[in-house]
N, C-alpha and C positions, 0 to 999 in steps of 0.2 A: 777485912780482906778489902782486895783496892778495887777503882772503879773499870769495869768490863768498859768501857765508852771509847776508849783512846787506845787498845788493843782491836778492837772490832773497825777504827776509824785506820789506823794503820793494815789491817786486811784488808780494807776494800779500798782503800786505796791501792793495793801493791795487785787488786784483779783487777781494776778497770784501768793500770795503766799496762798491765798485762796483756789485756785485751786489745790495745790499740785508742783506748778512747782518751776523752779527757775529766779530767777528774774534777768538777767543780764544788765548791768549798761553801756549804748555807751557815754564814756566822750569826748570832745577833752580835749587833755594831757599840748594842749599850752597854753591855755585860763592864759590869769596872776590870780595866785591867788591858781590854781590848784596843788594839793600836793595829787603825785600818786606816785608809785612805777614807777621811769622811765625805770627801765630795761626790763621794760611787755612794752615799748611804741614803738607801731609797724604802721611807716608812721603816725604821730603826734595824735594818737588813741589808747586808753586804753579800753577793754573792763573788768568789772567787777562782780563779784558775790558777790548780795546781798543777796544770802541766810542767814535765819537769824542763821542758825547754823553757815556758815559762818566768821557770822559779830558779833562784839559786841559794844553796845553802840551806835548803828543808829539812826545817828539824821537828819529828812529829815524837813527843817528847809525851808525859803522861800523864802533865798539867798542862801541857801547853803547845802550838802546834806554830814553829814561827819559819820562816822566811825571807829574805832580798825578792825583791819585784821592782817594773817601773809600772808609774801608773802618768798618762799622759806623759811618758818621758821623763816621771821623774821617778831617779829610784827611792825606795822607803824600803825600810825595816817592819817587817808588817809579823804583828803578836797577836795571838787565837790564844784566849784562855781551853781549855774541850771543853770547859760549860758553859761555852759561846755560842758551838756548836750544835749547830741547829739538824742540820743535814749534809752529806756525802754521796754524790750521783755523778753517772758518767751525764756529761754534756748531750752524747750525742743520741742515747735513749732515753732518758733519767732512770735505770738498773741504777740502786744503791739502798742506800736507809737514813730515814729519818728517824731524828733521835726528842726522844722528850724533853724540855725547856727542863733543866733542873733549878729547882731552888739553893739561893747561897746557902752554905754550909749543909749543905744535905747529908741526911745519915744515910750511911748505904751501906751499914749494918745489918747482920738479918735480925730479924723480931728472934728473944729468948723464948725460952722450950718452955711451954706452960708446964705447970707444976703440977701435981699431983701425981693418980696410976697414969700409967703408959694406955694409950688403949688398943685395944686386942687385935695381933693382925686381923686383915682379912682374912676369910677363906679361900682357898684359889678353889675356881667352877669347877666339877667335875662333868666328863662327860659322857655320857652311854651309850652305846651302838643297840638300837631298834628295829625290830625286825619285825 
């Protein structure tokens, strides 16, 4: 199965924008492949304003988030791997979602089914009317 994370990011972004709030993306700037303005990185992290008026050509794919923006008046192409996204939230009220940091090459496949006889299904509880 593919990762759920990019789908959640797109849904939360849309929800934030639909409610007229400012979407902020918290990124681990030290993740390999992250192209962010290094001058604004603090303690290895950066918060990016994804408000539609602040970015151009926003692309939220399954592998990365890319857009053009200006930082201190200088245009820059930003590219953030999905695995580098730590949170997406509304600046005005902090509502959104925090994501676990993913390890490089993390396997997202479910564990294999146990071998042997299948456990007996649990019986449904029975209710009786007592007078």
